N, C-alpha and C positions, 0 to 999 in steps of 0.2 A: 344748622349747626349743631353737632353733637356735646351734649356738658357730660364730663364724668364727674361725678361724686364720690370720692374716696372719707370714705367712714377707718378711722383705724381705732382698736377698740383693743380693751385687756380689762376681765371680769368686773363687766355689764351687764349681766344678767338679772337685775330688776330693771334697765332699761332700754336695751338694745331692739325688742321686738317691737315698742313702740319707735323708735327712732327708724328702723327700717316700713314697720308699715307708713309713715309718712312720708318718709322717698318717694314710695310707690302711688300718694294722694297727690302729688302733684298734675298742675293740668299741663305743664309743657312736655311735650310727647317725645322729643328726642335727647335723651340722655340717657345713661348708664351708673349701674351702682356698682364699685368694689368695695368693700367688705374687708379688712384689713385685718387677724386677729391676732394676739399678740402671746399663745399658749395659753389662752384663760384657764383657770381651773377651779372654776365655781360654775361650771354651768353654759357660758354664755355660747362657748363654738357649739355644742348640743341643739343650741334654740336656732342660732343661723340654720346649721342643720337643716333641722324641721322646716326654718320659713324663707331655705332655697326651693322648697315642694312647692311652695306656692308661688313664688317672684322669681323672675330671672333677675339674678345677680350675682358679679363673678366675688368666689369666696375663696380667699389666701390667710396660709399662717405662715405668723414670724416667728419662726426663733430665736431673733435677738431681743424679742418683747418690750420693748421704747418705741414708743409713737413714732418718732421722727421715722426711725426707719420701717415702720407700718407704711407711715405716709408716702414714702418714695419706694416701696414695693408698687405701692398703688397706684402713682404716675406711672412705672414703668411699662405699664401694662393699660394705661387708659389711651383708650382714640377720641376721645374731647379733650 
């Protein structure tokens, strides 16, 4: 069974690396990670782009900038 983890973020540069890294340390193998950035202006998106070079996850931009819209965007493309 595939599990989808949707993370909606905005301006979380101090925490996003730890969040994403911890998701990829899980024991369960059948999961996907979807991160939706709410147009961060503090470097969060750039950190996520660097993390994509190391980890396989989907990265979206949410122009509406609110968490609910970000979660909905992630859910729409989730496979689990």
